[in-house]
TIGUDO-726825 format. One record per residue: x, y, z of N, C-alpha, C in turn. Coordinates in steps of 0.001 Angstrom, whole numbers, padded with zeros to 6 digits, always signed. Layout:
BEGIN
XYZXYZXYZ/...
//
This chain:
BEGIN
+000757-001075-000154-000224-000049+000110+000796+001177+000094/+001875+001339+000735+002830+002427+000821+003512+002706-000700/+003878+001743-001380+004365+001774-002765+003403+002238-003527/+001920+001980-003465+000849+002315-004312+000643+003814-004044/+000710+004161-002886+000531+005513-002413+001542+006416-003094/+002696+005822-002965+004030+006555-003493+003841+007079-004850/+003688+006199-005615+003539+006232-007114+002626+007199-007558/+001214+006856-006889+000316+007797-007267+000347+009002-006752/+000859+009199-005354+000819+010405-004550+001981+011471-005303/+002935+011005-006017+004165+011745-006537+003670+012332-007842/+002513+011936-008373+002114+012446-009653+000663+012944-009475/-000186+012564-008570-001524+013189-008505-001965+013498-006918/-002240+014622-006562-002509+014975-005395-003929+014266-004973/-004846+014054-005850-005974+013617-005609-005750+011951-004969/-004602+011669-005051-004418+010072-004652-004155+010078-003219/-003645+011202-002635-003443+011486-001361-004630+011484-000676/-005721+011760-001295-006909+011777-000438-007283+010383+000066/-006684+009269-000558-006797+007784+000105-006125+007610+001122/-004999+008595+001492-004221+008284+002716-005004+007963+004048/-006130+008641+004122-006609+008272+005398-007440+006996+005549/-007614+006389+004200-008116+005045+004322-007130+003867+004507/-006079+004153+004211-004870+003285+004387-004314+003345+005764/-004341+004719+006218-003885+005053+007542-004704+004407+008703/-006108+004602+008441-006967+003965+009502-007165+002567+009459/-006958+001937+008204-006896+000515+008032-005729-000155+008720/-004479+000560+008637-003609-000039+009613-003385+000347+010892/-004102+001468+011314-004534+001751+012633-005061+000628+013374/-006207+000420+012628-006832-000747+013354-006346-002166+013359/-005118-002219+012851-004426-003312+013191-002975-002997+013847/-002784-002008+014303-001767-001458+015272-000437-001180+014438/-000573-000884+013314+000734-000727+012400+000715+000591+011632/-000042+001602+012157-000062+002973+011504+001226+003603+011762/+001789+003438+012579+003159+004096+012602+004137+003615+011854/+004248+002216+011425+004985+001694+010660+004581+002228+009103/+003355+002219+008838+002787+002768+007565+003205+004032+007377/+003026+005037+008414+003472+006398+008186+004705+006558+007824/+005685+006024+008600+007102+006112+008296+007628+005636+007012/+007187+004712+006515+007385+004084+005055+006939+005155+004308/+005621+005540+004278+004953+006310+003270+005717+007695+003358/+006313+008224+004520+006994+009601+004413+008278+009316+003960/+008967+008257+003962+010051+007975+003463+010287+007852+001975/+008967+007291+001450+009005+007186-000013+008512+008342-000678/+007696+009205-000160+007374+010570-000897+008197+011743-000217/+009221+011613+000698+009837+012678+001117+010948+013051-000105/+011445+012014-000796+012516+012567-001993+011853+013178-003064/+010609+013086-003261+009802+013722-004331+009331+014920-004030/+008843+015339-002883+008440+016386-002225+009424+017377-001645/+010439+016840-001203+011269+017664-000330+012019+019120-001162/+012146+018744-002406+012842+019883-003304+011812+021014-003370/+010481+020935-004096+009644+021961-004097+009151+022492-002816/+009114+021769-001808+008526+022251-000465+009572+023010+000250/+011031+022998-000113+012270+023738+000530+012272+024976-000184/+012330+024815-001660+012709+025842-002576+011367+026818-002630/+010163+026306-003123+009204+027209-002940+007962+026527-002500/+007990+026716-001125+006869+026182-000020+005554+026775-000529/+005519+027960-000647+004001+028661-000673+003586+028218-002199/+004312+028444-003068+003818+027987-004417+003685+026511-004720/+004171+025711-004027+003909+024171-003981+002668+023965-003350/+002466+024154-002072+001239+024171-001297+000054+024770-002121/+000120+025854-002621-001104+026379-003409-001268+025750-004466/-000331+025552-005629-000403+024996-006780-000899+023392-006747/-000478+022836-005673-000731+021231-005518-001904+021065-004615/-001638+021424-003320-002834+021268-002391-004080+022159-002720/-003791+023387-002965-004992+024024-003512-005456+023963-004857/-005132+023138-005666-005556+022868-007093-006969+022371-006926/-007944+022928-007577-009237+022287-007551-009835+021987-008954/-008974+021866-010118-009330+021497-011545-010137+022561-012005/-010700+022272-013087-011361+023375-013802-012886+023664-013240/-013199+024913-012994-014570+025231-012380-015553+025036-013625/-016574+024535-013412-017702+024630-014427-017805+023374-015431/-017083+022188-015130-016966+021198-016051-017565+019924-015491/-017896+019754-014187-018184+018564-013416-019134+018885-012212/-020104+018151-012159-020802+018037-010877-021534+019233-010626/-021413+019622-009235-021788+020649-008621-021486+022078-009180/-020280+022211-009613-019652+023553-010354-020475+023676-011727/-020380+022518-012222-021257+022539-013722-022710+023104-013648/-023482+022599-012617-024742+022986-012413-024744+024375-011919/-023914+024927-011091-023781+026231-010572-023589+027294-011673/-022795+026628-012732-022369+027632-014095-023794+027695-014846/-024402+026712-014870-025659+026556-015631-026685+027500-015018/-026847+028117-014113-027806+029073-013366-027551+030288-014261/-026337+030751-014915-026324+031815-015524-025910+033105-014734/-025655+032766-013446-025027+033758-012497-023617+034245-013041/-023442+035473-013365-022092+035976-013999-020874+035579-012997/-020862+035704-011960-019612+035224-011125-019432+033523-011285/-020363+032849-011839-020255+031245-011932-019801+031046-013329/-019824+031912-014502-019611+031654-015729-018206+030890-016055/-017042+031574-015748-015865+031379-016037-015571+029928-015972/-015091+029273-016976-014414+027593-016809-013118+027977-016705/-012407+027720-015790-010876+027857-015577-010436+027326-014203/-009235+027183-013900-008747+026974-012937-007653+027950-012136/-007924+029194-012779-007231+030464-012266-007904+031515-012578/-007755+032690-012044-008385+034059-012212-009894+033864-011934/-010183+032846-010961-011836+032743-010708-012189+033893-009774/-013315+034027-009517-013986+035036-008495-014001+034598-007360/-013942+035226-006410-013695+034976-004879-014899+033943-004515/-016191+033981-004847-017156+033171-004633-016894+031774-005334/-016267+031805-006325-015926+030339-007026-014840+029692-006280/-013676+030479-005592-012745+030047-004744-013281+029288-003672/-014364+030101-003153-014858+029821-001582-015689+028426-001840/-016448+028345-002794-017107+027199-003193-016333+025847-003517/-015388+026155-004073-014215+025182-004317-013749+024657-003195/-013154+025346-002446-012780+024980-001285-013603+024418-000284/-014860+024633-000248-015910+024245+000599-015919+022560+000146/-016281+022469-001217-016257+021006-001729-015181+020417-001471/-014048+020992-001501-013059+019887-001352-012962+019425+000307/-013310+020574+001035-013343+020230+002478-014304+018948+002754/-015637+019046+002128-016646+018171+002340-016146+016856+001984/-015457+016681+000811-014967+015566+000196-014027+014962+001157/-013156+015748+001463-011892+015172+002414-012500+014836+003696/-013426+015341+004191-014176+015007+005523-014997+013976+005496/-015713+013655+004424-016457+012414+004003-015431+011239+004115/-014405+011254+003385-013471+010280+003239-012795+009811+004456/-012419+010798+005440-011892+010494+006665-012854+009954+007580/-013943+010101+007486-015328+009611+008263-015351+007957+007857/-015512+007873+006661-015678+006644+006121-014455+005697+006545/-013213+006312+006342-012080+005650+006825-011950+005195+008182/-012305+006063+009049-012395+005875+010390-013471+004705+010920/-014542+004757+010041-015808+003881+010323-015310+002499+010097/-014423+002312+008796-014375+001033+008376-012867+000401+008870/-012269+001153+009863-010921+000855+010237-010817-000587+011030/-011885-001003+011581-011741-002289+012361-012422-003524+011506/-012724-003209+010218-013359-004254+009383-012571-005374+008960/-012786-006322+008273-011927-007327+007702-011128-006646+006705/-010043-007568+006242-008821-007120+005250-009645-006618+003903/-010717-007549+003544-011239-007460+002061-011842-005743+002273/-012285-005452+003113-013208-004179+003194-012230-003097+002648/-011137-003053+002515-010131-002062+002157-010646-001548+000590/-010964-002720-000145-011307-002387-001559-012484-001778-001670/-013776-001848-000766-014894-001188-000676-014407+000360-000023/-013719+000423+000739-013425+001597+001322-012749+002535+000402/-011817+002059-000541-011122+002854-001597-012165+003032-002502/-013312+002255-002928-014131+002501-003938-015021+003560-003504/-015418+003617-002248-016560+004450-001798-015751+005703-001556/-014617+005721-001092-013735+007120-001149-013728+007685-002508/-013567+007144-003597-013466+007713-005013-014891+008264-005227/-015741+007539-004826-017332+007936-004989-017451+009242-004291/-017083+009211-003172-017456+010589-002261-016500+011749-003010/-015235+011306-003358-014560+012399-004279-015185+012826-005425/-015747+011961-006291-016369+012288-007338-017714+013097-007265/-018306+012930-006181-019513+013330-006114-019486+014820-005578/-018189+015138-004895-018160+016584-004422-017166+017415-005102/-016220+016564-005906-015116+017534-006449-015526+018562-007408/-014757+019736-007099-015103+020896-007933-014980+020619-009375/-013996+019712-009696-013800+019470-011119-012982+018323-011016/-012596+017662-012329-011792+016409-012509-011035+016384-013596/-009857+015709-013560-009039+015742-014753-009616+014179-015497/-009545+014181-016724-010334+012952-017338-009870+011696-017019/-008255+011655-016926-007932+010341-016448-008339+009869-015146/-008669+010579-014246-009111+010361-012825-010193+009368-012917/-011050+009346-014113-012049+008319-014018-011548+007046-014468/-010380+006709-014785-009837+005236-015073-009503+004765-013582/-009670+005149-012657-009308+004614-011238-010073+003858-010634/-011400+004493-010145-012337+003797-009295-013024+002699-009796/-013469+002548-011104-014195+001484-011489-013512+000220-011395/-012181+000116-011641-011379-000838-011360-011418-001357-009906/-011446-000524-008801-011680-001004-007813-012827-001410-007364/-014043-001103-008009-015296-001536-007701-015447-002957-008290/-014748-003413-009282-014712-004839-009458-014475-005866-008420/-013677-005397-007215-013457-006245-006346-014467-006591-005272/-015500-005731-005294-016632-005797-004314-017906-005584-004890/-018072-004904-005872-019363-004690-006381-019202-004795-007893/-019508-005962-008487-019197-006260-009902-020258-005514-010792/-021486-005505-010355-022468-005057-011148-022410-003312-011478/-021891-002868-010236-021810-001373-010246-020116-000964-011013/-019524-001988-011028-018145-001885-011942-018525-001812-013287/-019586-002416-013710-020088-002383-015152-020740-000983-015543/-021466-000539-014345-022229+000697-014630-021423+001746-014549/-020277+001668-013747-019142+002920-013653-018551+002840-015101/-018061+001820-015259-017183+001703-016320-017949+002178-017797/-019115+001688-017924-019920+002202-018952-020221+003731-019088/-020514+004441-017960-020735+005646-017699-019419+006500-018015/-018287+006149-017318-017010+006569-017665-016635+006801-019130/-016937+005541-019665-016535+005394-021294-017284+006102-022005/-018626+006338-021821-019388+007106-022861-018833+008581-022608/-018797+009089-021594-018339+010378-021395-016886+010559-021899/-015849+009888-021697-014616+009886-022132-014590+009985-023638/-015454+009122-024237-015472+008788-025751-016020+010115-026515/-017083+010723-025918-017605+011811-026517-016556+013217-026138/-015994+013133-024992-015007+014329-024767-013992+014228-025814/-013120+013101-025742-011887+012922-026579-012295+013136-028329/-013341+012713-028672-013874+012638-029778-014175+014214-030331/-014634+014918-029296-014854+016274-029770-013626+017217-029849/-012751+016967-028883-011560+017868-028610-010798+017641-029549/-010652+016324-030295-009935+015857-031302-010534+015942-032910/-011783+016676-032641-012555+016820-034091-012853+015647-034769/-013029+014582-034030-013203+013186-034627-012200+012320-034430/-012071+011232-034925-011298+010106-034885-010085+010363-035929/-009137+010087-035804-008348+009284-034375-008296+010308-033426/-007751+009740-031997-007583+010819-030898-006063+011106-031017/-005695+012111-031919-004141+012319-031866-003867+013794-032070/-004940+014768-032041-004646+016069-032034-005655+016847-031121/-005691+016407-030114-006871+016940-029054-006396+018363-028570/-007147+019428-028443-007174+020743-027842-008136+021118-026950/-007910+021387-025715-008869+021852-024871-009160+023213-025078/-010081+023555-025876-010633+025135-026191-012077+025448-025520/-012241+026625-025502-013534+026914-025163-014591+026911-026241/-013964+026980-027714-014876+026882-028659-015631+025647-028730/-014932+024573-028092-015982+023142-028272-016236+022793-026678/-016221+023580-025778-016484+023289-024441-017937+022805-024316/-018775+023530-024619-020350+023044-024627-020786+022093-025330/-019958+021464-026131-020333+020308-026901-019916+019070-026212/-019079+019257-024901-018987+017796-024371-019109+017894-022903/-018949+019093-022174-019158+019077-020837-020342+018555-020088/-021295+018716-020914-022790+018315-020523-022989+016687-020089/-021977+015924-021038-021940+014591-020871-021065+014222-019443/-020527+015126-018875-019933+014843-017571-021012+014322-016656/-022093+014614-016858-023270+014502-016020-023631+012772-015890/-023275+012260-016884-023413+010911-016976-022750+009989-015932/-021275+009991-015839-020512+009433-014705-020874+010190-013563/-020942+011607-013191-021189+012000-012054-022517+011578-011362/-023414+011403-012050-024883+011133-011652-024729+009473-011202/-023884+008716-012027-023651+007179-011577-022957+007108-010510/-022013+008068-009919-021091+007923-008813-022150+008408-007579/-023095+009415-008033-024048+009829-006932-024888+008626-006456/-025374+008019-007492-026386+006842-007277-025478+005789-006577/-024371+005621-006856-023542+004524-006275-023381+004924-004885/-023106+006042-004522-022545+006386-003216-024037+006262-002301/-025100+006969-002949-026400+006842-002342-026879+005508-002003/-026700+004685-002849-027234+003216-002595-026370+002787-001311/-024887+002860-001269-024200+002473-000264-024764+003195+000883/-025162+004436+001146-025448+004985+002294-026786+004516+002811/-027691+004489+001841-029066+003742+002158-028880+002545+002819/-027945+001432+002002-027926+000466+002671-027344+000163+004000/-026165+000931+004099-025306+001188+005405-026529+001469+006568/-027363+002606+006282-028385+003079+007310-029181+001937+007433/-029631+001251+006571-030676+000109+006900-030077-001047+007490/-028844-001456+007357-027884-002541+008004-027867-002266+009316/-027452-000748+009685-026970-000421+011074-028306-000435+012012/-029447-000505+011404-030652-000623+012273-030935-002248+012671/-030259-003167+012052-030321-004609+012441-029014-004995+013095/-028077-005573+012080-026698-005744+012477-025585-005059+011978/-024829-004769+012608-023136-003901+011760-022727-004917+010983/-022499-004422+009571-021973-005421+008674-020613-004608+007864/-019806-005727+007619-018569-005166+006989-018853-004295+005720/-018182-003435+005355-018178-002513+004277-017986-003571+002999/-017318-004441+002917-016924-005426+001910-018171-006172+001703/-019236-006274+002610-020324-007124+002329-021555-006033+001927/-021330-004682+002048-022518-003931+001761-022369-003491+000224/-022883-004273-000585-022927-004139-001921-024130-003148-002376/-023835-002287-003051-024905-001005-003225-026444-001823-003480/-027391-001181-003330-028616-001507-003676-028897-001426-005378/-029450-002431-006009-029887-002140-007357-031219-002750-007472/-031562-002760-008852-032884-003275-009279-033330-004596-008651/-032103-005521-008350-032498-006789-007826-032493-007060-006531/-031845-005967-005793-031844-006048-004223-032547-005216-003582/-033070-005267-002097-033557-004253-001404-032981-004176-000055/-033062-003125+000653-032599-002731+002038-033310-003660+002931/
//
């Protein structure tokens, strides 16, 4: 797990959101200190230079980065209201209200992941797959924006604990990504893609397909978790989301 977090964490700050999941997983097994030391030793060589030379810039551009406003989820629908301060699609030169909303959404996502990680810390070993999968669902539900390759991660994890939802998420991600890459490349093949404002409205609406899929995925888990907590406490790995063939 330390190696996984190192290779993802050195490239994408979003992967560090999974840190609490792994930390509490090992905390429940009395090995949190060992995990923390190994992870810190792996990440330190990558992060030490920018943090020493440009600490403020590194913290702002990495930890403060919220992706593009207006292309995903909640920020997409806020932009659709037509309110002028919500109109700009960008990750810089945003209005103060846009920055405040993005910060709030990041805090909500991070808090939800920490709570989930803490609750699942003493469950069985297989629960780690469900914990990671639902953490990604929380991230996508509340993220102010996403990079397209982020969508390649979570559906693979869902395969280990919710196979029907793996197919749903994979299909939703694939439809959106196919539309996006086809538009920005002006058709097939995908070899000359340009992210420009001229084609923005031709594909960003399709982002609602995977966003809604993750919302329903997360909502089904929450409903089933609430239902199960009124009877017997069940491991996260056994809490397969409700679908058309199952009931709480």
